[in-house]
C-alpha positions in Angstrom: 0.2 -26.7 -31.1 -0.4 -25.4 -27.6 2.0 -26.5 -24.9 0.5 -28.6 -22.3 0.1 -27.3 -18.8 2.9 -29.5 -17.3 5.4 -28.2 -19.9 4.5 -24.6 -19.0 4.9 -25.4 -15.3 8.3 -27.0 -15.9 9.5 -23.9 -17.7 8.6 -21.5 -14.9 11.3 -19.7 -12.9 11.3 -20.2 -9.1 10.1 -16.6 -8.6 7.2 -17.2 -11.0 6.3 -20.4 -9.2 6.3 -18.6 -5.8 4.1 -15.7 -7.0 1.6 -17.4 -9.4 -0.4 -19.3 -6.7 -1.3 -16.1 -4.9 -2.5 -14.1 -7.9 -6.1 -15.3 -7.6 -6.6 -13.6 -4.3 -3.9 -10.9 -4.1 -3.8 -8.1 -6.6 -1.3 -5.6 -5.2 2.5 -5.6 -5.2 3.0 -4.9 -1.5 0.7 -7.7 -0.3 2.3 -10.1 -2.8 5.7 -9.3 -1.6 4.6 -9.9 2.0 2.8 -13.1 1.3 5.6 -14.6 -0.8 8.5 -13.3 1.4 10.0 -11.8 -1.7 11.3 -8.3 -2.3 9.1 -6.0 -4.4 11.6 -6.1 -7.3 11.5 -9.9 -7.3 7.7 -9.9 -7.4 7.7 -7.3 -10.3 10.3 -9.4 -12.2 8.2 -12.5 -11.8 5.0 -10.7 -12.9 6.8 -9.3 -15.9 8.0 -12.8 -16.9 4.6 -14.2 -16.5 3.1 -11.5 -18.7 5.8 -12.0 -21.3 4.8 -15.7 -21.4 1.2 -14.5 -21.8 0.1 -16.3 -18.6 -1.2 -13.1 -16.9 -2.1 -9.5 -17.8 -0.8 -6.7 -15.7 -2.9 -3.6 -15.0 -0.8 -0.7 -13.7 -2.5 2.0 -11.7 -0.5 5.0 -10.8 -1.7 7.2 -7.9 -0.3 10.4 -6.4 -1.0 10.5 -2.7 -0.2 13.6 -0.7 0.1 13.3 3.1 
């Protein structure tokens, strides 16, 4: 039986709760960190936990930039 939405919300870590509302509009790590006032490592941790709970899917894109 699927968990209801309130049960899922109740089980979220505070970092997940801070990041989740912004994911609809923000799709990059730097902007998420700025918008949530969290460190990048905290945002990454929250995103990984959300993915482990199958609430989001993470798409990683690695780019090499030479300046």
